[in-house]
C-alpha positions as a printed Julia matrix, in Angstrom:
449×3 Matrix{Float64}:
   0.0     0.0     0.0
   1.35    3.44   -0.9
   2.63    5.62    1.91
   0.31    8.49    2.93
   1.31   11.78    1.41
   3.02   14.25    3.73
   0.79   16.98    2.3
  -2.27   15.45    4.0
  -2.93   15.75    7.7
  -3.07   12.68    9.83
  -6.43   10.92    9.49
  -6.74   11.14   13.24
  -6.69   14.97   13.04
  -9.45   15.27   10.47
 -12.98   16.23   11.5
 -15.38   13.46   10.69
 -18.56   14.3     8.77
 -21.36   15.21   11.11
 -18.97   16.0    13.97
 -19.93   18.88   16.25
 -18.49   22.24   15.28
 -16.52   24.3    17.82
 -18.75   26.7    19.77
 -19.09   30.29   18.57
 -18.22   33.51   20.44
 -21.63   34.0    22.09
 -21.78   30.31   23.0
 -18.33   30.5    24.61
 -19.29   33.64   26.56
 -22.63   32.5    27.94
 -22.52   28.69   28.05
 -22.45   27.02   31.41
 -19.23   25.1    31.74
 -19.2    21.78   33.5
 -16.83   21.55   36.39
 -15.16   18.31   37.32
 -16.76   16.5    40.16
 -15.06   17.06   43.47
 -15.34   14.86   46.53
 -18.16   15.96   48.79
 -17.59   16.03   52.46
 -20.12   13.75   54.09
 -19.47   15.21   57.48
 -21.02   18.21   59.18
 -20.22   20.52   56.2
 -22.15   18.35   53.71
 -25.12   20.75   53.36
 -22.9    23.85   53.06
 -20.99   22.23   50.24
 -24.23   21.37   48.47
 -25.35   25.01   48.63
 -22.04   26.41   47.33
 -21.92   23.91   44.49
 -25.52   24.7    43.53
 -24.72   28.42   43.3
 -21.45   28.03   41.41
 -22.76   25.45   38.97
 -20.95   22.39   40.33
 -22.46   18.94   40.83
 -24.87   18.86   43.68
 -26.72   15.56   43.29
 -25.44   12.03   42.98
 -26.25   10.15   39.78
 -29.7     8.64   39.8
 -30.15    4.94   40.34
 -29.11    2.82   37.41
 -26.64    5.38   35.99
 -23.62    4.54   37.99
 -22.27    5.43   41.43
 -19.1     6.94   42.84
 -16.05    4.76   43.06
 -16.22    4.48   46.85
 -19.83    3.28   46.78
 -23.25    4.9    46.77
 -23.89    7.91   48.94
 -26.11    7.36   51.94
 -29.66    8.52   51.53
 -30.17   11.98   53.1
 -33.22   12.09   55.29
 -34.69   14.05   58.12
 -35.09   17.7    59.0
 -31.46   18.64   58.32
 -31.66   17.34   54.77
 -34.91   19.22   54.09
 -33.47   22.43   55.56
 -30.44   22.12   53.3
 -32.62   21.71   50.21
 -34.61   24.8    51.24
 -31.47   26.95   51.51
 -30.23   25.62   48.15
 -33.5    26.66   46.57
 -33.22   30.19   48.07
 -29.65   30.47   46.81
 -30.64   29.49   43.27
 -33.42   32.1    43.28
 -31.38   35.0    44.68
 -28.03   34.34   42.98
 -28.04   35.89   39.44
 -27.75   33.21   36.76
 -25.0    35.07   34.9
 -22.79   34.89   38.02
 -22.87   31.11   38.12
 -19.97   29.18   36.79
 -16.21   29.38   37.17
 -14.32   32.64   37.81
 -13.2    33.09   34.18
 -16.75   32.87   32.86
 -18.11   35.22   35.53
 -15.37   37.83   34.84
 -16.09   37.74   31.12
 -19.78   38.24   31.69
 -19.22   41.1    34.16
 -16.92   42.9    31.69
 -19.45   42.51   28.88
 -22.21   43.81   31.16
 -20.13   46.82   32.22
 -19.41   47.83   28.62
 -23.08   47.42   27.73
 -24.05   49.72   30.63
 -21.49   52.36   29.54
 -22.79   52.34   25.96
 -26.39   52.67   27.15
 -25.46   55.62   29.38
 -23.65   57.37   26.5
 -26.56   56.8    24.12
 -29.05   58.04   26.71
 -26.99   61.16   27.43
 -26.73   61.97   23.73
 -30.46   61.55   23.26
 -31.18   63.77   26.27
 -28.94   66.55   24.9
 -30.62   66.37   21.49
 -34.11   66.53   22.99
 -33.52   69.14   25.71
 -30.72   71.22   24.15
 -31.6    74.84   23.41
 -31.58   74.79   19.69
 -32.7    78.18   18.45
 -34.78   77.44   15.43
 -35.73   80.6    13.58
 -38.58   81.45   11.3
 -37.62   83.17    8.02
 -36.1    86.53    8.88
 -36.7    86.18   12.6
 -35.41   84.55   15.74
 -37.52   82.66   18.27
 -35.9    82.47   21.68
 -36.75   79.92   24.33
 -35.47   81.7    27.44
 -33.13   84.43   28.66
 -30.95   83.98   31.7
 -31.04   86.55   34.5
 -34.12   88.3    33.1
 -37.17   88.16   35.37
 -40.67   88.14   33.91
 -42.44   91.48   34.52
 -46.05   91.42   35.76
 -47.41   92.79   32.47
 -46.15   89.74   30.56
 -48.31   87.43   32.68
 -51.53   89.04   31.46
 -53.5    87.37   28.7
 -54.27   89.39   25.53
 -57.85   89.82   26.79
 -56.64   91.16   30.14
 -54.23   93.52   28.41
 -57.05   94.84   26.21
 -59.17   95.54   29.33
 -56.51   97.69   30.99
 -57.48  101.36   31.13
 -55.88  103.48   28.44
 -53.77  106.5    29.3
 -55.77  109.73   29.46
 -55.84  111.41   26.07
 -55.05  114.8    27.57
 -51.65  113.78   28.96
 -50.11  113.37   25.51
 -47.15  111.28   26.66
 -46.64  107.96   28.4
 -44.83  107.8    31.77
 -41.81  106.58   29.78
 -41.77  109.91   27.9
 -42.93  108.57   24.53
 -45.87  110.14   22.73
 -49.17  108.3    23.16
 -50.08  106.46   19.95
 -51.92  106.95   17.77
 -51.8   110.72   17.63
 -54.86  111.75   15.55
 -52.89  114.57   14.01
 -50.32  112.09   12.71
 -52.73  109.39   11.5
 -54.72  108.81    8.34
 -57.63  106.38    7.94
 -57.37  103.99    4.97
 -59.14  100.76    3.96
 -56.22   98.92    5.57
 -56.5   100.88    8.82
 -54.69  103.85   10.36
 -51.39  104.73    8.69
 -48.87  107.43    9.67
 -48.83  110.8     7.95
 -47.05  114.15    8.3
 -49.09  116.48   10.49
 -50.57  119.76    9.31
 -48.08  121.54   11.57
 -45.16  119.78    9.87
 -44.53  117.22   12.61
 -43.29  113.87   11.31
 -44.1   110.5    12.9
 -40.45  109.39   13.02
 -39.5   112.21   15.37
 -42.85  112.49   17.18
 -42.88  108.82   18.25
 -39.12  108.71   18.92
 -37.64  108.35   22.38
 -36.61  111.77   23.75
 -32.85  112.07   23.88
 -30.72  114.88   25.32
 -27.53  115.73   23.45
 -24.62  114.7    25.74
 -21.61  116.97   25.89
 -18.39  115.51   24.54
 -19.71  111.96   24.34
 -19.78  109.65   21.34
 -23.1   107.94   20.64
 -23.74  104.21   20.27
 -27.13  102.8    19.28
 -28.34   99.19   19.2
 -31.38   97.94   17.26
 -32.83   94.58   18.29
 -34.63   93.18   15.26
 -37.01   90.23   14.89
 -38.86   91.07   18.1
 -42.41   89.99   18.88
 -42.37   86.36   17.75
 -41.87   85.29   21.37
 -44.14   87.28   23.68
 -42.29   86.4    26.87
 -38.94   87.32   25.36
 -40.28   90.68   24.22
 -41.61   91.44   27.7
 -38.37   90.33   29.36
 -36.14   92.36   27.07
 -38.36   95.45   27.22
 -38.4    95.37   31.01
 -34.7    94.65   31.66
 -32.73   96.22   28.81
 -31.95   99.97   28.87
 -34.79  102.0    27.29
 -32.39  103.59   24.81
 -32.16  100.29   22.9
 -34.56  100.36   19.94
 -36.83   97.43   19.07
 -37.67   96.36   15.5
 -40.75   94.12   15.45
 -41.52   91.35   12.99
 -44.79   92.47   11.31
 -46.18   88.92   11.46
 -45.81   88.7    15.25
 -48.94   87.64   17.2
 -50.65   90.26   19.4
 -48.43   92.85   17.73
 -50.33   95.9    19.0
 -50.22   94.7    22.63
 -46.51   93.91   22.41
 -45.68   97.27   20.85
 -47.69   99.03   23.54
 -45.86   97.12   26.28
 -42.5    97.96   24.72
 -43.3   101.68   24.34
 -44.58  101.8    27.93
 -41.15  100.54   28.98
 -39.54  103.43   27.06
 -38.22  101.74   23.91
 -38.93  103.34   20.54
 -40.25  100.94   17.91
 -39.59  100.15   14.26
 -41.3    97.56   12.05
 -39.66   95.01    9.81
 -40.54   95.48    6.14
 -40.49   92.09    4.32
 -38.22   92.37    1.27
 -36.97   89.89   -1.27
 -33.7    88.12   -0.35
 -31.22   86.78   -2.9
 -32.31   83.16   -2.37
 -36.06   83.78   -2.59
 -38.22   81.65   -2.43
 -35.9    79.27   -0.55
 -35.87   82.0     2.08
 -39.3    83.58    2.22
 -40.07   86.63    4.4
 -43.8    85.95    4.13
 -46.86   86.61    1.95
 -46.5    90.42    2.01
 -42.92   90.5     0.77
 -41.9    93.28   -1.63
 -40.53   91.57   -4.75
 -38.44   92.97   -7.59
 -40.57   91.04  -10.13
 -43.88   92.6    -9.02
 -45.38   95.74  -10.5
 -45.58   98.94   -8.49
 -49.32   98.5    -7.78
 -48.83   95.14   -6.06
 -45.77   96.32   -4.12
 -47.74   99.41   -3.06
 -50.54   97.18   -1.78
 -48.04   95.13    0.24
 -46.4    98.25    1.61
 -49.81   99.57    2.67
 -50.34   96.37    4.66
 -47.12   97.0     6.59
 -47.92  100.69    7.15
 -51.23   99.83    8.85
 -49.95   97.11   11.17
 -49.76   99.14   14.43
 -49.53  102.78   15.5
 -46.59  104.42   17.22
 -43.57  103.23   15.21
 -40.88  105.59   13.89
 -40.11  103.77   10.63
 -39.05  100.52    9.01
 -36.06   98.25    8.78
 -35.53   95.57    6.16
 -36.7    92.05    7.0
 -34.21   90.05    4.92
 -34.24   91.95    1.61
 -30.69   91.53    0.29
 -31.84   91.51   -3.34
 -34.46   94.23   -2.95
 -32.23   96.68   -1.07
 -29.55   96.2    -3.76
 -31.92   97.49   -6.48
 -31.83  101.31   -6.87
 -35.13  101.35   -8.76
 -37.01   99.32   -6.18
 -35.52  101.13   -3.19
 -36.31  104.5    -4.75
 -39.98  103.5    -4.72
 -39.84  102.58   -1.0
 -37.79  105.63   -0.07
 -40.22  108.01   -1.75
 -43.21  106.38   -0.03
 -41.61  106.55    3.43
 -40.44  110.13    2.94
 -43.98  111.18    2.0
 -45.26  109.8     5.32
 -42.49  111.13    7.55
 -40.94  107.75    8.39
 -37.28  106.77    8.68
 -35.57  103.68    7.29
 -32.91  101.71    9.16
 -30.8    99.53    6.85
 -29.36   96.43    8.52
 -27.13   96.03    5.45
 -27.98   92.4     4.84
 -26.43   92.92    1.39
 -22.9    94.17    0.85
 -24.07   96.52   -1.95
 -27.25   97.82   -0.34
 -28.41  101.2    -1.66
 -31.26  101.66    0.84
 -29.65  104.44    2.9
 -28.4   106.23   -0.21
 -31.86  106.17   -1.79
 -33.38  107.63    1.39
 -30.79  110.41    1.36
 -31.35  111.13   -2.33
 -35.11  111.62   -1.89
 -34.6   113.77    1.21
 -35.8   111.12    3.65
 -34.49  110.02    7.05
 -32.06  107.11    7.27
 -29.59  105.23    9.44
 -27.62  102.04    8.85
 -25.86   99.36   10.87
 -22.11   99.55   11.21
 -21.87   96.05   12.65
 -24.05   92.97   12.98
 -23.32   92.17   16.62
 -24.23   88.48   16.72
 -23.77   87.04   13.25
 -22.21   84.16   15.2
 -23.97   84.13   18.59
 -21.17   83.35   21.03
 -20.18   85.44   24.03
 -16.64   86.02   22.75
 -17.73   87.18   19.27
 -20.53   89.37   20.61
 -18.07   91.08   22.97
 -15.63   91.55   20.08
 -18.3    93.22   17.91
 -19.31   95.53   20.76
 -15.67   96.59   21.12
 -15.62   97.34   17.38
 -18.66   99.6    17.86
 -16.74  101.49   20.53
 -13.79  102.01   18.19
 -16.08  103.24   15.39
 -17.82  105.63   17.79
 -14.49  107.07   18.98
 -13.46  107.59   15.36
 -16.71  108.91   13.86
 -18.63  110.12   16.89
 -21.47  107.63   16.32
 -21.91  103.89   15.72
 -24.95  101.63   15.32
 -25.17   97.9    15.93
 -27.84   95.48   14.76
 -28.6    92.37   16.78
 -30.98   89.45   17.12
 -32.62   88.49   20.42
 -30.44   85.48   21.21
 -30.05   84.76   24.94
 -26.27   85.25   24.77
 -26.74   88.58   22.97
 -29.11   89.93   25.59
 -26.85   88.79   28.42
 -23.79   90.45   26.9
 -25.78   93.63   26.15
 -26.87   93.82   29.8
 -23.26   93.66   30.95
 -21.87   95.93   28.22
 -24.39   98.77   28.51
 -23.59   99.08   32.22
 -19.99  100.04   31.31
 -20.66  102.67   28.62
 -20.97  105.71   30.87
 -17.65  105.01   32.58
 -16.05  104.69   29.12
 -17.38  108.07   28.02
 -20.1   106.8    25.62
 -23.78  107.68   25.46
 -26.26  104.9    24.66
 -28.74  106.52   22.27
 -31.91  105.42   20.44
 -31.49  104.91   16.71
 -33.67  107.98   16.01
 -30.91  110.11   17.56
 -28.6   108.9    14.74
 -30.9   109.99   11.9
 -28.96  111.37    8.89
 -25.75  111.61   10.95
 -23.77  108.8     9.32
 -21.5   109.31    6.35
 -22.29  107.16    3.32
 -19.39  105.65    1.39
């Protein structure tokens, strides 16, 4: 017979067909290993040994009759109270001892390690889910910011009133003329005109203009540079508006989103706190309609009649505002023809325009100047990236501009971090030699490039 080839393994090493395969990873981790039988002390410690072996997975019963017996002969039959008590304690041990802790030490350690890593992964996944669900993600509507809460700002009593309760509050006596905050009571009949849309501002017969009549009174400081801040996108969160109006310095001007709910009540609350008010004018952005300022947006593709109708809607929203600021509007404010139409309409009604300069080549302020209207524009967007460090850096830039030019204006959104930094920053302006002024005090004082 030919010799077996050296290239083949020994026949004894080959796995026979149908032979059991080696256990897999999960089987090796969780299977219950059999321990070799150990001699059982038949003395006084017999029941204790039975209990320990039952818990650890060792043999605890002798083979049944007919299946063999230990080498030194069959075990004596256990009877009586002691035997029953031992079986009871073994049963309690099997119930209380966790199944995954039974077996030899190597198996138990492996299972404990796997359980620990599983617990760590569950904790990490749960923490990530909690942060996603409860994190303060500031989702904004087109052209506006909706804020969830503001730290260190307490809710004033007026903000707790429902719209119905606010409407039932007694109005200020008509003969006084001004609110306790110093602002003119609105609407002033001499500065209002009735239209199918409602009351709209107009220049009075005595030449008074709404932008200056409804402005916050401001005394010219001696030898002090002026800094103004306009908070835009206000009104979409009623509590935020009430908090900011109550806690921020009255010289900060508020620009309301025209789509805000209960707009008249919020404007009244803000003016009672001393802040002068502007309205956002929806204007076409460069990426319209991906970004849409709303159904009353002024569009470059519309004819003058339709844009006039949309402008009339904005004019009649509420009384008591000094003018408009652009709500988005990068494309519209970059069009001289379109902005000339808006500038002429605002000039005819005695209203100012504040340009946030959402477009690098905005001509809004220049068009207002060319038609003889009232304008102002933002020198810096304070919170383009809303972090404390960047907000502080932009506020320092406003200070440098004010030292150089005598005036500077910042535009901001009502993010919590912005309001917190404004609270701290405005408290330092007087010691630095600056005057915090309303935006109306900057009218036609800035130099256009």
